[in-house]
C-alpha positions as CSV (number, residue, x, y, z in Angstrom):
1,M,0.0,0.0,0.0
2,K,2.9,2.4,0.8
3,I,4.4,1.7,-2.5
4,I,1.2,2.6,-4.4
5,K,1.0,5.9,-2.4
6,L,4.7,6.6,-3.1
7,F,4.2,5.9,-6.8
8,A,1.1,8.1,-7.0
9,L,3.0,10.9,-5.2
10,L,5.9,10.6,-7.7
11,L,3.6,10.5,-10.6
12,C,1.8,13.7,-9.5
13,S,5.1,15.5,-8.6
14,S,6.6,14.7,-12.0
15,W,3.5,15.9,-13.8
16,F,3.8,19.2,-11.8
17,S,7.4,19.5,-12.5
18,L,6.7,19.0,-16.3
19,S,3.9,21.7,-16.3
20,A,6.3,24.1,-14.5
21,Q,8.6,23.8,-17.5
22,E,6.0,25.0,-20.0
23,I,6.5,28.5,-21.3
24,S,3.7,31.1,-21.2
25,D,1.8,32.0,-24.5
26,H,2.8,35.7,-24.1
27,S,5.1,37.8,-21.9
28,I,5.9,41.5,-22.1
29,G,8.3,43.6,-20.2
30,L,11.7,45.3,-20.1
31,R,15.2,44.2,-21.0
32,L,17.8,46.5,-19.4
33,G,21.5,46.8,-20.0
34,D,24.2,47.1,-22.6
35,S,27.8,46.7,-23.0
36,D,28.9,50.2,-23.8
37,G,26.2,52.5,-22.2
38,F,22.7,52.2,-21.0
39,G,20.0,50.5,-23.0
40,A,16.4,49.7,-22.5
41,E,14.1,47.7,-24.6
42,I,10.4,46.9,-24.5
43,S,10.4,43.1,-25.0
44,Y,7.5,40.9,-26.1
45,Q,7.7,37.0,-26.3
46,K,5.3,34.8,-28.1
47,S,5.4,31.0,-27.6
48,L,5.1,29.1,-30.9
49,F,5.5,25.5,-29.8
50,Q,6.1,23.8,-26.5
51,Y,9.8,24.8,-26.2
52,N,10.1,27.6,-29.0
53,R,9.2,31.2,-29.0
54,L,9.7,34.5,-30.8
55,E,11.0,37.6,-29.1
56,A,10.6,41.0,-30.4
57,N,12.3,44.1,-28.9
58,L,12.0,47.9,-29.4
59,G,15.0,49.5,-27.7
60,W,16.9,52.6,-27.2
61,R,20.7,52.8,-26.5
62,D,22.6,55.7,-25.0
63,S,26.2,56.4,-24.5
64,R,28.5,59.4,-24.5
65,Y,29.3,58.8,-28.2
66,F,25.9,58.0,-29.7
67,N,22.1,57.6,-29.3
68,A,20.5,54.7,-31.2
69,F,17.0,53.2,-31.6
70,K,16.8,49.4,-32.5
71,V,14.3,46.9,-33.4
72,S,15.2,43.3,-33.2
73,G,13.6,39.9,-33.6
74,L,14.8,36.5,-32.4
75,Y,13.7,32.9,-32.7
76,Q,14.6,30.9,-29.5
77,W,14.8,27.3,-28.3
78,M,14.1,26.6,-24.7
79,F,15.5,23.9,-22.4
80,P,14.6,23.1,-18.8
81,I,17.4,23.0,-16.3
82,D,15.8,22.3,-12.8
83,G,12.7,23.5,-11.1
84,N,11.6,26.7,-12.7
85,F,15.0,27.5,-14.3
86,N,15.4,27.3,-18.2
87,W,18.2,28.1,-20.5
88,Y,17.7,29.2,-24.1
89,Y,19.5,30.2,-27.2
90,G,18.3,31.8,-30.4
91,A,19.2,33.7,-33.6
92,G,17.8,36.6,-35.5
93,G,18.5,40.2,-36.4
94,G,17.3,43.7,-36.5
95,L,17.7,47.2,-37.8
96,G,18.1,50.6,-36.2
97,S,19.1,54.2,-36.5
98,V,22.1,55.9,-34.8
99,D,23.0,59.5,-34.2
100,F,26.6,60.3,-33.1
101,V,27.5,63.0,-30.6
102,T,30.1,65.5,-31.8
103,R,33.5,64.8,-30.2
104,K,36.4,67.3,-30.1
105,G,39.9,66.2,-30.0
106,N,43.0,68.1,-29.0
107,N,43.2,71.2,-31.3
108,Q,41.3,69.1,-33.9
109,E,38.1,69.8,-35.9
110,P,35.0,68.4,-34.4
111,Y,34.5,64.7,-35.5
112,T,31.1,63.4,-36.3
113,P,30.9,60.1,-38.2
114,D,28.0,59.4,-40.4
115,G,25.0,58.1,-38.6
116,G,21.8,56.7,-40.0
117,L,20.4,53.4,-40.7
118,F,22.1,50.1,-39.8
119,V,21.1,46.3,-40.1
120,F,22.5,43.6,-37.9
121,A,22.5,39.9,-37.2
122,A,22.2,38.6,-33.7
123,G,22.6,35.5,-31.6
124,D,21.2,35.0,-28.1
125,I,21.9,32.8,-25.1
126,G,20.5,33.2,-21.6
127,V,19.0,31.7,-18.5
128,E,15.7,32.5,-17.0
129,Y,13.6,31.9,-13.9
130,N,9.9,31.4,-14.0
131,F,8.3,32.4,-10.7
132,D,5.0,30.8,-9.5
133,I,3.4,34.2,-10.0
134,P,3.3,35.5,-13.6
135,L,6.8,36.9,-13.4
136,L,9.8,35.9,-15.5
137,L,13.4,37.1,-14.8
138,S,16.2,36.5,-17.4
139,L,19.8,37.2,-18.0
140,D,21.1,37.0,-21.5
141,F,24.0,37.6,-23.8
142,R,23.3,38.8,-27.3
143,P,26.3,39.3,-29.7
144,E,25.5,41.4,-32.6
145,I,27.4,41.8,-35.9
146,G,26.8,44.6,-38.3
147,L,25.7,43.8,-41.8
148,V,25.0,47.3,-43.3
149,G,25.8,50.7,-41.8
150,Y,27.1,49.4,-38.5
151,K,30.8,50.1,-38.8
152,N,30.9,53.5,-36.9
153,F,28.4,52.3,-34.4
154,S,30.3,49.5,-32.7
155,N,33.1,48.6,-35.1
156,N,30.8,46.0,-36.7
157,F,30.5,43.9,-33.4
158,D,28.7,44.5,-30.2
159,F,28.3,42.5,-27.0
160,D,24.8,43.2,-25.5
161,I,24.3,41.8,-22.0
162,A,20.9,42.5,-20.3
163,L,18.6,41.7,-17.4
164,G,15.0,41.1,-18.4
165,I,11.9,41.3,-16.3
166,R,8.6,40.3,-17.9
167,Y,5.0,39.8,-17.0
168,Q,3.5,36.5,-18.4
169,F,-0.1,36.1,-19.6
């Protein structure tokens, strides 16, 4: 009799563990951080399949050398770690617009590189914690490589590290 109760308890707990790994249909929130200044993005995630989702971001970047707006989209694959922890990776890209701040050197003319539109490809890898309440925290690393018009922005390569906080629904 004890074995049957133990088996039933194990079965129920494993079902609960599997249901805790499912990702929500929608989540929206903020993604904060950057490698060379401050950046904030409004981030939206939409699940497509049990362990796949799309992420769309509308962001702003600010440093003492430039101001930029970015739109990015990523396709992500999710993998459970333990409990409510997941890790994920993805790929995608985006586009944006940058305006450079005028810099003055030692007795030199003001230097302002060309700003304007840029296009980039991006990868993504991160870890997230899914709380029992509809809150999702994540920490991710998104390397970006410039394809068009990105050269003066970040020398064709940027490391974007950010903390995400999202409401799930």
